[in-house]
GULOTOR-251231 format. One record per residue: residue number from 1; residue in one letter; x, y negated, z negated of N, C-alpha, C, O in turn. Coordinates in pm, 1 decimal, decimal comma. Example, Ala and Ser with C-alpha at 12.3 -4.5 7.8 and 13.67 -1.06 7.14 Angstrom:
{pt 1; a; {1319,0; 569,0; -780,0}; {1230,0; 450,0; -780,0}; {1320,0; 330,0; -780,0}; {1423,6; 331,9; -846,5}}
{pt 2; s; {1285,0; 225,0; -708,0}; {1367,0; 106,0; -714,0}; {1290,0; -3,0; -787,0}; {1340,9; -113,8; -803,9}}
REM end
This chain:
{pt 1; m; {84,1; 118,1; 0,0}; {0,0; 0,0; 0,0}; {88,6; -124,3; 0,0}; {203,5; -121,2; -44,0}}
{pt 2; k; {32,4; -232,3; 50,0}; {104,7; -359,2; 58,5}; {31,5; -466,7; -21,6}; {-91,5; -472,2; -24,4}}
{pt 3; l; {110,7; -551,6; -86,2}; {59,4; -673,4; -148,0}; {94,5; -786,8; -54,1}; {211,8; -810,2; -25,1}}
{pt 4; i; {-6,2; -856,9; -7,0}; {14,3; -969,1; 83,8}; {-20,0; -1095,9; 8,3}; {-132,1; -1113,1; -39,7}}
{pt 5; r; {78,6; -1185,2; -1,6}; {58,7; -1314,4; -66,0}; {74,2; -1421,2; 41,1}; {176,8; -1428,3; 108,8}}
{pt 6; a; {-27,2; -1503,3; 55,9}; {-25,2; -1607,9; 157,9}; {-46,1; -1742,9; 91,2}; {-141,8; -1762,7; 16,4}}
{pt 7; i; {44,0; -1834,6; 119,1}; {29,6; -1972,1; 72,5}; {-22,0; -2051,0; 191,5}; {45,3; -2060,7; 294,1}}
{pt 8; v; {-142,4; -2107,8; 177,8}; {-206,8; -2176,0; 290,4}; {-261,6; -2311,6; 247,3}; {-278,6; -2339,2; 128,5}}
{pt 9; r; {-288,4; -2394,3; 346,1}; {-351,0; -2524,5; 320,3}; {-491,8; -2502,1; 264,4}; {-562,4; -2411,8; 309,4}}
{pt 10; p; {-533,1; -2583,6; 166,5}; {-666,9; -2566,0; 107,7}; {-780,1; -2572,0; 210,3}; {-879,8; -2501,4; 195,4}}
{pt 11; e; {-766,8; -2654,1; 313,0}; {-874,1; -2667,8; 412,1}; {-884,0; -2546,1; 504,4}; {-979,6; -2535,8; 581,3}}
{pt 12; k; {-788,3; -2454,6; 498,7}; {-789,8; -2334,7; 582,9}; {-842,6; -2210,9; 510,1}; {-868,1; -2108,2; 573,1}}
{pt 13; v; {-859,0; -2220,1; 378,3}; {-894,4; -2103,1; 297,7}; {-1027,0; -2040,3; 340,3}; {-1034,2; -1918,5; 356,2}}
{pt 14; i; {-1130,0; -2119,1; 358,7}; {-1262,6; -2063,7; 390,7}; {-1258,7; -1986,3; 521,9}; {-1315,9; -1877,7; 530,5}}
{pt 15; s; {-1192,8; -2039,7; 623,5}; {-1189,7; -1967,9; 752,0}; {-1108,6; -1838,8; 741,2}; {-1144,5; -1738,4; 802,7}}
{pt 16; v; {-999,2; -1839,7; 663,5}; {-920,3; -1717,4; 643,3}; {-1004,9; -1612,5; 572,1}; {-1013,3; -1498,2; 616,9}}
{pt 17; l; {-1067,9; -1651,3; 460,7}; {-1144,8; -1555,8; 381,9}; {-1267,4; -1504,7; 455,8}; {-1302,5; -1387,4; 443,5}}
{pt 18; t; {-1332,7; -1590,6; 532,0}; {-1450,4; -1548,9; 609,5}; {-1412,6; -1443,3; 712,1}; {-1479,1; -1340,4; 723,6}}
{pt 19; e; {-1305,2; -1469,1; 786,8}; {-1263,7; -1373,5; 890,6}; {-1219,0; -1240,6; 829,1}; {-1252,2; -1134,2; 881,3}}
{pt 20; l; {-1144,0; -1246,0; 718,5}; {-1101,3; -1121,4; 654,3}; {-1219,2; -1045,4; 595,8}; {-1223,5; -922,6; 603,7}}
{pt 21; n; {-1313,8; -1115,7; 538,0}; {-1434,5; -1050,0; 486,5}; {-1509,7; -981,0; 600,1}; {-1551,1; -865,8; 586,7}}
{pt 22; d; {-1527,1; -1051,0; 711,0}; {-1597,3; -994,2; 826,4}; {-1522,8; -873,4; 884,3}; {-1584,3; -785,1; 944,1}}
{pt 23; a; {-1389,9; -869,8; 866,3}; {-1309,1; -758,3; 917,1}; {-1301,7; -642,3; 818,1}; {-1234,9; -542,2; 844,2}}
{pt 24; g; {-1370,9; -655,7; 703,4}; {-1374,0; -546,3; 606,5}; {-1274,9; -557,7; 493,1}; {-1247,3; -459,0; 425,0}}
{pt 25; f; {-1220,2; -677,3; 471,4}; {-1125,4; -701,2; 362,7}; {-1181,2; -810,4; 270,2}; {-1135,2; -924,4; 274,7}}
{pt 26; p; {-1280,1; -776,0; 186,5}; {-1345,0; -878,2; 103,5}; {-1268,6; -913,8; -24,0}; {-1288,5; -1022,4; -78,5}}
{pt 27; a; {-1182,1; -825,5; -72,5}; {-1117,3; -846,7; -201,8}; {-1001,1; -944,7; -188,9}; {-915,4; -929,4; -101,9}}
{pt 28; v; {-998,8; -1044,6; -275,5}; {-892,7; -1145,5; -272,8}; {-880,1; -1207,0; -412,0}; {-977,0; -1214,5; -487,5}}
{pt 29; t; {-760,4; -1249,9; -443,3}; {-737,2; -1335,1; -559,4}; {-690,4; -1468,4; -504,7}; {-597,7; -1473,2; -423,9}}
{pt 30; k; {-754,4; -1578,2; -548,2}; {-721,7; -1712,4; -498,1}; {-677,7; -1798,1; -616,1}; {-746,5; -1806,6; -717,8}}
{pt 31; i; {-562,4; -1861,1; -600,6}; {-506,4; -1945,2; -706,1}; {-469,1; -2080,2; -644,8}; {-404,5; -2085,9; -540,1}}
{pt 32; d; {-510,2; -2188,9; -711,0}; {-467,6; -2322,1; -669,8}; {-323,9; -2341,7; -716,2}; {-293,0; -2321,4; -833,6}}
{pt 33; v; {-236,1; -2381,1; -624,2}; {-94,9; -2401,8; -655,6}; {-48,8; -2534,3; -596,1}; {-117,2; -2592,7; -512,1}}
{pt 34; v; {67,0; -2581,1; -640,0}; {131,9; -2696,8; -578,2}; {277,0; -2659,4; -553,9}; {333,0; -2575,1; -624,0}}
{pt 35; g; {336,8; -2721,6; -455,7}; {475,8; -2694,3; -426,5}; {521,4; -2772,1; -305,7}; {453,4; -2862,3; -256,9}}
{pt 36; r; {638,0; -2734,7; -259,3}; {693,3; -2798,9; -140,4}; {781,1; -2699,5; -67,7}; {833,2; -2605,1; -127,2}}
{pt 37; g; {796,6; -2721,7; 60,2}; {881,9; -2636,5; 141,9}; {1010,2; -2707,8; 177,6}; {1058,1; -2794,2; 104,1}}
{pt 38; k; {1065,2; -2670,2; 291,8}; {1191,6; -2728,9; 337,3}; {1181,2; -2880,0; 358,6}; {1281,3; -2951,3; 350,8}}
{pt 39; q; {1060,3; -2928,2; 385,4}; {1044,7; -3070,9; 411,8}; {1056,3; -3153,9; 284,4}; {1060,7; -3276,7; 291,3}}
{pt 40; r; {1061,3; -3088,5; 167,5}; {1080,5; -3154,2; 37,8}; {973,1; -3257,8; 7,8}; {1004,4; -3367,8; -37,9}}
{pt 41; g; {849,3; -3224,8; 32,4}; {740,7; -3317,9; 5,5}; {704,9; -3396,9; 129,4}; {746,1; -3364,3; 240,7}}
{pt 42; i; {627,1; -3501,9; 107,4}; {581,6; -3582,9; 220,8}; {567,5; -3728,6; 177,9}; {530,3; -3756,9; 64,0}}
{pt 43; r; {597,2; -3820,2; 268,6}; {581,5; -3962,7; 242,9}; {465,3; -4013,3; 327,0}; {459,9; -3991,1; 448,0}}
{pt 44; v; {371,8; -4082,1; 260,6}; {259,6; -4145,8; 328,3}; {265,1; -4293,5; 290,4}; {230,0; -4331,6; 178,7}}
{pt 45; g; {309,5; -4375,5; 384,7}; {329,4; -4516,4; 353,9}; {440,0; -4531,0; 250,4}; {550,7; -4480,6; 269,5}}
{pt 46; d; {409,7; -4600,0; 140,6}; {507,3; -4619,2; 33,4}; {501,1; -4511,0; -73,2}; {579,2; -4512,9; -168,3}}
{pt 47; v; {408,3; -4416,2; -57,8}; {388,5; -4313,8; -160,1}; {457,3; -4184,2; -117,4}; {441,2; -4137,7; -4,6}}
{pt 48; y; {534,9; -4126,7; -210,9}; {603,0; -4000,1; -185,7}; {535,4; -3891,9; -269,4}; {523,8; -3905,3; -391,2}}
{pt 49; y; {490,9; -3784,7; -203,9}; {428,1; -3671,7; -271,3}; {529,4; -3558,1; -278,6}; {560,7; -3495,0; -177,6}}
{pt 50; d; {580,5; -3532,6; -399,2}; {681,0; -3429,5; -419,7}; {619,0; -3290,3; -419,5}; {680,7; -3194,3; -373,3}}
{pt 51; e; {498,0; -3279,6; -470,7}; {427,7; -3151,2; -476,0}; {298,1; -3162,9; -397,2}; {219,8; -3255,9; -416,4}}
{pt 52; i; {277,4; -3067,0; -308,7}; {161,9; -3070,2; -218,7}; {67,5; -2956,7; -257,0}; {112,1; -2843,7; -276,5}}
{pt 53; p; {-63,5; -2985,3; -268,2}; {-158,0; -2879,3; -304,8}; {-170,5; -2773,7; -196,3}; {-177,2; -2804,6; -77,4}}
{pt 54; k; {-173,5; -2648,8; -239,7}; {-193,1; -2532,8; -152,1}; {-278,7; -2431,7; -226,9}; {-312,5; -2451,9; -343,6}}
{pt 55; n; {-313,1; -2323,9; -159,8}; {-380,0; -2210,8; -222,9}; {-296,6; -2086,2; -199,5}; {-243,6; -2064,5; -90,6}}
{pt 56; l; {-285,8; -2004,8; -303,8}; {-219,4; -1875,9; -294,4}; {-327,7; -1769,9; -287,3}; {-408,1; -1755,8; -379,4}}
{pt 57; l; {-329,7; -1695,0; -177,3}; {-425,7; -1586,6; -157,9}; {-350,3; -1455,0; -169,8}; {-245,6; -1437,0; -107,6}}
{pt 58; m; {-403,5; -1363,3; -249,6}; {-338,8; -1233,0; -267,0}; {-434,6; -1122,2; -227,6}; {-549,9; -1119,1; -270,7}}
{pt 59; f; {-384,3; -1030,8; -144,4}; {-461,5; -917,4; -94,8}; {-378,6; -790,8; -113,6}; {-255,7; -795,1; -107,4}}
{pt 60; v; {-444,8; -679,9; -136,1}; {-380,1; -549,3; -132,5}; {-451,6; -468,6; -25,2}; {-574,6; -463,7; -21,1}}
{pt 61; c; {-372,9; -404,8; 62,1}; {-433,8; -324,5; 168,4}; {-346,5; -202,5; 195,8}; {-229,7; -197,7; 157,1}}
{pt 62; e; {-404,8; -105,7; 262,2}; {-330,3; 11,7; 306,8}; {-227,3; -32,2; 411,0}; {-248,5; -130,0; 482,7}}
{pt 63; d; {-116,7; 40,0; 418,6}; {-6,9; 4,5; 508,8}; {-53,5; -17,1; 652,7}; {-7,1; -109,3; 719,7}}
{pt 64; e; {-144,7; 67,2; 700,3}; {-185,9; 58,8; 840,9}; {-265,7; -67,4; 874,0}; {-282,2; -99,8; 991,6}}
{pt 65; y; {-316,0; -139,6; 772,5}; {-393,7; -261,2; 796,7}; {-311,9; -388,5; 779,0}; {-361,5; -498,0; 805,5}}
{pt 66; k; {-187,9; -375,5; 734,7}; {-105,1; -492,4; 705,5}; {-93,3; -586,8; 825,2}; {-114,3; -707,2; 811,2}}
{pt 67; d; {-60,2; -533,4; 941,8}; {-40,5; -619,1; 1059,3}; {-167,6; -694,7; 1095,5}; {-160,9; -811,1; 1135,2}}
{pt 68; h; {-282,6; -630,7; 1082,4}; {-409,1; -697,3; 1114,4}; {-437,0; -810,1; 1015,3}; {-475,5; -919,8; 1055,7}}
{pt 69; v; {-418,0; -784,1; 886,4}; {-442,0; -887,1; 784,6}; {-347,7; -1005,9; 807,5}; {-390,9; -1121,0; 801,1}}
{pt 70; v; {-221,2; -979,0; 833,7}; {-124,5; -1085,9; 858,7}; {-163,5; -1165,2; 983,0}; {-155,8; -1288,1; 982,4}}
{pt 71; e; {-204,7; -1097,7; 1088,3}; {-245,2; -1167,0; 1212,0}; {-361,7; -1261,6; 1186,7}; {-361,6; -1374,5; 1235,9}}
{pt 72; v; {-460,9; -1216,9; 1110,6}; {-576,5; -1302,1; 1079,7}; {-531,9; -1424,1; 999,6}; {-571,4; -1536,4; 1030,8}}
{pt 73; i; {-450,3; -1403,1; 897,4}; {-403,4; -1514,7; 815,3}; {-326,3; -1614,2; 901,2}; {-348,7; -1734,9; 891,5}}
{pt 74; m; {-236,3; -1565,0; 984,6}; {-156,2; -1654,5; 1069,4}; {-245,3; -1733,7; 1165,5}; {-230,3; -1855,1; 1179,7}}
{pt 75; r; {-337,1; -1664,2; 1230,4}; {-423,0; -1729,7; 1330,2}; {-514,1; -1834,1; 1266,7}; {-531,8; -1942,7; 1321,8}}
{pt 76; k; {-571,6; -1802,1; 1151,9}; {-669,1; -1892,1; 1089,7}; {-603,4; -2002,0; 1005,9}; {-669,9; -2099,3; 970,3}}
{pt 77; s; {-474,4; -1988,8; 973,7}; {-405,6; -2087,0; 889,8}; {-325,2; -2188,3; 969,4}; {-287,7; -2293,3; 917,0}}
{pt 78; k; {-298,6; -2157,7; 1095,0}; {-215,4; -2245,5; 1177,4}; {-290,0; -2373,9; 1211,1}; {-408,7; -2371,6; 1243,6}}
{pt 79; t; {-218,6; -2486,1; 1203,0}; {-273,3; -2615,8; 1239,9}; {-243,7; -2641,4; 1387,2}; {-127,6; -2648,7; 1427,3}}
{pt 80; g; {-348,4; -2655,1; 1467,2}; {-330,3; -2680,3; 1609,2}; {-275,1; -2559,4; 1682,7}; {-269,2; -2449,4; 1627,9}}
{pt 81; e; {-235,1; -2580,4; 1805,7}; {-184,9; -2472,0; 1891,1}; {-47,7; -2421,9; 1847,5}; {-20,9; -2301,8; 1849,0}}
{pt 82; k; {39,4; -2516,1; 1808,5}; {177,7; -2480,6; 1776,2}; {204,7; -2468,6; 1626,8}; {311,0; -2420,6; 1587,5}}
{pt 83; g; {111,2; -2511,0; 1543,5}; {135,9; -2511,7; 1400,1}; {208,1; -2638,2; 1358,7}; {247,5; -2719,3; 1442,5}}
{pt 84; a; {225,1; -2654,5; 1226,1}; {288,6; -2774,9; 1173,2}; {357,9; -2741,8; 1041,8}; {326,8; -2641,8; 977,1}}
{pt 85; f; {453,4; -2828,3; 1002,9}; {514,4; -2812,7; 872,2}; {404,4; -2810,1; 767,2}; {308,4; -2886,7; 775,0}}
{pt 86; g; {418,6; -2723,0; 670,2}; {320,7; -2716,7; 562,4}; {206,2; -2621,4; 586,5}; {115,3; -2612,9; 504,0}}
{pt 87; d; {208,0; -2548,5; 698,5}; {100,3; -2452,0; 723,7}; {106,9; -2333,8; 627,4}; {5,8; -2267,1; 605,6}}
{pt 88; g; {223,4; -2306,6; 569,6}; {231,6; -2203,4; 467,7}; {328,6; -2091,8; 498,5}; {404,3; -2096,7; 595,4}}
{pt 89; k; {324,2; -1990,9; 412,9}; {410,7; -1873,6; 423,9}; {330,6; -1750,3; 386,5}; {229,9; -1758,4; 316,2}}
{pt 90; i; {377,7; -1635,1; 435,1}; {319,1; -1505,5; 398,9}; {432,1; -1417,8; 347,1}; {537,0; -1405,5; 410,4}}
{pt 91; f; {409,1; -1356,8; 230,5}; {506,6; -1267,4; 168,8}; {443,0; -1129,4; 155,6}; {327,3; -1117,8; 115,2}}
{pt 92; i; {517,8; -1025,3; 189,3}; {465,0; -888,7; 183,3}; {555,9; -804,7; 94,0}; {678,1; -806,1; 108,7}}
{pt 93; s; {493,9; -731,4; 1,2}; {566,8; -646,2; -92,3}; {501,0; -509,6; -98,6}; {382,1; -494,7; -70,1}}
{pt 94; e; {580,0; -410,3; -136,2}; {526,4; -276,9; -163,3}; {451,6; -277,7; -296,0}; {491,8; -345,5; -390,4}}
{pt 95; v; {343,2; -202,3; -302,4}; {270,0; -181,5; -427,2}; {306,9; -41,4; -475,1}; {281,6; 57,2; -405,9}}
{pt 96; e; {366,0; -33,2; -592,6}; {410,3; 96,3; -643,5}; {298,9; 172,0; -714,7}; {285,4; 293,1; -697,7}}
{pt 97; e; {220,2; 102,3; -793,1}; {111,3; 166,2; -867,0}; {-3,4; 67,5; -881,4}; {17,0; -53,9; -882,4}}
{pt 98; v; {-124,6; 121,5; -892,4}; {-244,5; 40,9; -916,3}; {-327,9; 112,4; -1021,5}; {-349,4; 233,4; -1013,2}}
{pt 99; y; {-374,5; 37,3; -1120,0}; {-460,9; 92,7; -1223,8}; {-589,8; 12,4; -1229,8}; {-587,8; -110,1; -1218,3}}
{pt 100; t; {-701,5; 80,9; -1247,7}; {-828,4; 14,9; -1274,5}; {-840,2; 1,5; -1425,4}; {-838,1; 101,3; -1497,4}}
{pt 101; i; {-852,4; -120,3; -1472,9}; {-851,7; -145,1; -1616,9}; {-969,6; -77,7; -1686,1}; {-951,8; -15,4; -1790,8}}
{pt 102; s; {-1089,0; -89,0; -1629,8}; {-1207,8; -36,4; -1699,4}; {-1203,9; 114,7; -1718,0}; {-1247,4; 165,4; -1821,4}}
{pt 103; s; {-1152,2; 187,2; -1618,6}; {-1150,3; 333,6; -1627,6}; {-1013,4; 390,9; -1665,8}; {-1002,9; 506,5; -1706,7}}
{pt 104; g; {-910,0; 309,6; -1651,9}; {-774,8; 357,1; -1674,2}; {-722,7; 443,3; -1561,3}; {-614,1; 500,4; -1571,2}}
{pt 105; e; {-799,1; 452,9; -1454,4}; {-763,8; 539,1; -1341,5}; {-646,0; 481,7; -1264,3}; {-642,4; 362,4; -1234,2}}
{pt 106; k; {-549,7; 567,7; -1232,6}; {-436,2; 530,1; -1148,5}; {-474,7; 554,9; -1003,0}; {-522,3; 663,2; -968,8}}
{pt 107; k; {-454,4; 454,8; -917,5}; {-496,3; 464,5; -777,3}; {-389,1; 521,7; -686,1}; {-423,7; 577,5; -581,9}}
{pt 108; l; {-261,6; 511,3; -719,0}; {-156,5; 565,1; -632,0}; {-86,5; 679,4; -700,8}; {5,5; 738,6; -644,2}}
REM end
């Protein structure tokens, strides 16, 4: 299984989650986060924003669905045709074990 963590612009979250839900991936954890990338923040006029609001979306899926989930996130999170700084990042990790808290059942 894979853990997919995607940092995306807040205005893109609904379209990402809607498409993934429609594709059969309804489970998600969403966390409001702030941070900055290589651009080190952004300047708008005289105001410098060191930390920019984003959303962290976390999904767990079977290995065979990873590429599809990543493709949906990339397509729905990109700004414009070519994308832009600040569109986000996707991180993928192996899931070693999963437990259901209520039953204590181990899933892997």
